[in-house]
N, C-alpha and C positions, 0 to 999 in steps of 0.2 A: 146662732150666733156667728158670724163670719171674723176671720180671726186674719190677723195681719203679723208680722216677724220683722222686726228691723236687726241688722246684722253691723256691727263693726267689729275691730280686732279685739278688743280686750272687754267687751260690754260693760265697759265702766263710763264712759263719756256721751260719745256721739249716741250711741244707739237707745241709751238708757233716756237721754233728753227725748228722744223722740217719740220713744214708748210713752213715757209719762204725758209728753204734750199731747199725743196722738189721743191718748184714753179720755186726758180732760177736754178737749177739743170735743171728740166724738159724743162723750156724755151730756156737753151741753148743746149739742146739737141735734141729738135724740137717735144717732144712727147705733146700727145693729153689729157693730165693729167691735172690737177688742184688742189692742196690741200687747205684744210682748218682744222681748228681746234678747239677742245671744251673742256670744263673740266666737269670731274663727280661728284666735290664736290667743288664747289667755297667757299661754305661757311668755308671750312679749311684754307681759302687763306687771312684771315682778316690780316695779315701784310704785303699783296702785297701791293706795291707803285705803282702808275701808271698803265701802260697800258701792258706793258711787262717786265719780270726780266732786269737787267743792265747786269746781266751774259749773258742771249741770245743775247741782242744786240751787245755786245761786240764781242761776238764768231762769231756774224753774219758779223759785221764789217771787222773782222779780211779776212772774206772770201769774201769781196767786196760786201758783201749785205748791202745795206743803208736802213735804215725803214724811213718811213714819219713821221712826226710831229703828223700826224694825226691817229696814229696807236689804231684799235678800242681796248676797253678794252676785258679784259677775257668774254667768252660767256659759258652758261651751254650748257651741251649735251641734247639735247630733244629728245622724241622718234621718231620724225620724221627725224632726222637726219640720224638715223641707216636705216632709209627706202630709205633714198634719195642720200647717198653716194655709189658711185660702191665699194669701199674698206674702212675697218674701222679698224685702227690699235691702241692698247692700248698699250703705252710707256713703262709699268710695269707691267709685268702681276702679281707678287707678291701683289704688291698694288692695280690695277684697277680691276683684276677678281672679289675679294669681291665687290667692289662697282657697276659694271656691274649687278653682282647676285643680289644686293638689287634693285636696282634701273630698271634693264633693262633685268630683267630673259633671255625672250626670244630670246636674242642676245648675250646672253655669249658663246656659241660654234660657231657663225658664224662669230666672227671678229679674228683678228691675232694680237698675243700677242710678245711684245719686253720684256725684261727684262733690263732696263736702270733705276736705284734707283734716288731719288729724291736726293737733295742736304744735305739732315741728313745723308743719308748713303755712297753717293758718291761726290767725289768732282767735281766739275763745268767743269772743264777741261776734266776731264775723262768722265764724264756722255754726254757732248755735243760731246766731241769726238767718244763715241759710238754710240749715234744717227747718227751721221755724216756718219758713218761707215754703220750702217744699211739702213739709207737714198739710199747711194751709191748703195749698194746692191739690193735695191727696183726698184731703176731708173735701174739697169743694166738689170733686170728681165722684167722690163716694155719695154725697147728700142727693 
């Protein structure tokens, strides 16, 4: 099984949506890939409530993806994560490249970057739509 890691700031909204959508689509296509997600700066999500953003949950449900009541809480990225995943994608290059440079400098040029801004810059429907397009493009390349 090959693995992919999606990174965002708080592992609450964008990376969690990407993780669940990727896994759903990969299963449907019969791909030998599994996604997970982590956050680069969980301390910035002090106002996050619960395990996953309501925006992400609603968008997943609209796509026929139901989450378990036991959904895990956000998790911080660790150095071991970069070593153990086949592919690593940071959701927003503008926001995440500096965090990776600061916290995981040796990996800054070894991961893929997308450009999907957080809720303060891009509305949820637009941002999650951009992530969906990127995930579908990624799935198509892996298929």
